[in-house]
DSSP file (Angstrom, degrees, kcal/mol; ACC not computed):
  #  RESIDUE AA STRUCTURE BP1 BP2  ACC     N-H-->O    O-->H-N    N-H-->O    O-->H-N    TCO  KAPPA ALPHA  PHI   PSI    X-CA   Y-CA   Z-CA
    1    1 A X              0   0    0      0, 0.0     3,-0.2     0, 0.0    12,-0.0   0.000 360.0 360.0 360.0 -48.9   23.6  -38.1  -22.7
    2    2 A X    >   +     0   0    0      1,-0.1     3,-1.5     2,-0.1    11,-0.1   0.379 360.0  98.1-111.8   2.4   24.1  -36.6  -19.3
    3    3 A X  T 3  S+     0   0    0      1,-0.3    -1,-0.1     7,-0.0     7,-0.1   0.745  80.3  55.9 -59.4 -30.8   22.8  -33.1  -19.9
    4    4 A X  T 3  S+     0   0    0     -3,-0.2    -1,-0.3     6,-0.1     2,-0.2   0.350  92.4  89.1 -91.2   6.0   19.4  -33.9  -18.4
    5    5 A X  S <  S-     0   0    0     -3,-1.5    -3,-0.0     1,-0.1     5,-0.0  -0.600  88.8 -88.5 -99.0 163.7   20.8  -35.1  -15.1
    6    6 A X     >  -     0   0    0     -2,-0.2     4,-3.3     1,-0.1     5,-0.2  -0.198  45.7 -99.0 -66.2 169.1   21.5  -32.8  -12.0
    7    7 A X  H  > S+     0   0    0      1,-0.2     4,-2.9     2,-0.2     5,-0.2   0.877 121.8  46.9 -50.5 -50.2   24.8  -31.1  -11.7
    8    8 A X  H  > S+     0   0    0      1,-0.2     4,-2.3     2,-0.2    -1,-0.2   0.934 118.8  41.1 -68.2 -43.0   26.4  -33.6   -9.3
    9    9 A X  H  > S+     0   0    0      2,-0.2     4,-2.6     1,-0.2    -1,-0.2   0.830 112.5  56.3 -72.9 -32.1   25.2  -36.6  -11.4
   10   10 A X  H  X S+     0   0    0     -4,-3.3     4,-2.4     2,-0.2    -2,-0.2   0.962 108.5  46.7 -62.4 -52.5   26.1  -34.9  -14.6
   11   11 A X  H  X S+     0   0    0     -4,-2.9     4,-2.9     1,-0.2    -2,-0.2   0.928 113.0  48.9 -56.2 -46.9   29.6  -34.4  -13.4
   12   12 A X  H  X S+     0   0    0     -4,-2.3     4,-2.5     1,-0.2    -1,-0.2   0.919 110.1  52.4 -56.6 -43.2   29.8  -38.1  -12.3
   13   13 A X  H  X S+     0   0    0     -4,-2.6     4,-2.2     2,-0.2    -1,-0.2   0.870 108.2  49.6 -64.5 -37.9   28.5  -39.1  -15.6
   14   14 A X  H  X S+     0   0    0     -4,-2.4     4,-2.0     2,-0.2    -1,-0.2   0.940 110.0  52.1 -60.3 -48.9   31.1  -37.1  -17.4
   15   15 A X  H  X S+     0   0    0     -4,-2.9     4,-1.6     1,-0.2    -2,-0.2   0.912 108.2  51.6 -49.3 -47.8   33.7  -38.8  -15.1
   16   16 A X  H  X S+     0   0    0     -4,-2.5     4,-2.2     1,-0.2     3,-0.4   0.933 107.2  51.7 -55.6 -49.9   32.3  -42.1  -16.1
   17   17 A X  H  X S+     0   0    0     -4,-2.2     4,-4.3     1,-0.2     7,-0.3   0.854 103.0  59.8 -61.1 -32.1   32.6  -41.3  -19.8
   18   18 A X  H  < S+     0   0    0     -4,-2.0    -1,-0.2     1,-0.2    -2,-0.2   0.913 111.7  40.7 -59.8 -43.5   36.3  -40.3  -19.2
   19   19 A X  H  < S+     0   0    0     -4,-1.6     3,-0.4    -3,-0.4    -2,-0.2   0.838 122.4  40.3 -69.2 -38.4   36.9  -43.9  -18.0
   20   20 A X  H  < S+     0   0    0     -4,-2.2     2,-0.3     1,-0.2    -2,-0.2   0.848 133.7  20.1 -81.9 -44.2   34.8  -45.5  -20.5
   21   21 A X    ><  +     0   0    0     -4,-4.3     3,-1.7    -5,-0.3    -1,-0.2  -0.666  67.1 167.9-126.8  77.9   35.8  -43.3  -23.4
   22   22 A X  T 3  S+     0   0    0     -3,-0.4    -1,-0.1     1,-0.3    -4,-0.1   0.659  80.4  53.0 -62.7 -18.6   39.1  -41.8  -22.5
   23   23 A X  T 3  S+     0   0    0     -3,-0.1     2,-0.4     2,-0.0    -1,-0.3   0.399  94.6  91.1 -97.0  -2.6   39.6  -40.6  -26.0
   24   24 A X    <   -     0   0    0     -3,-1.7    -3,-0.1    -7,-0.3    -4,-0.0  -0.734  54.1-166.2 -96.3 141.8   36.2  -38.9  -26.2
   25   25 A X              0   0    0     -2,-0.4    -1,-0.1     1,-0.1    -7,-0.1   0.840 360.0 360.0 -92.6 -33.2   35.5  -35.2  -25.2
   26   26 A X              0   0    0     -9,-0.1    -1,-0.1    -8,-0.0    -9,-0.1   0.499 360.0 360.0 -94.5 360.0   31.7  -35.2  -24.9
């Protein structure tokens, strides 16, 4: 999902997923 984004945005995207899906690893 976030793999095609730049590193900074990729990290932010992962952070967002942590908030949206706190029980998800990917």
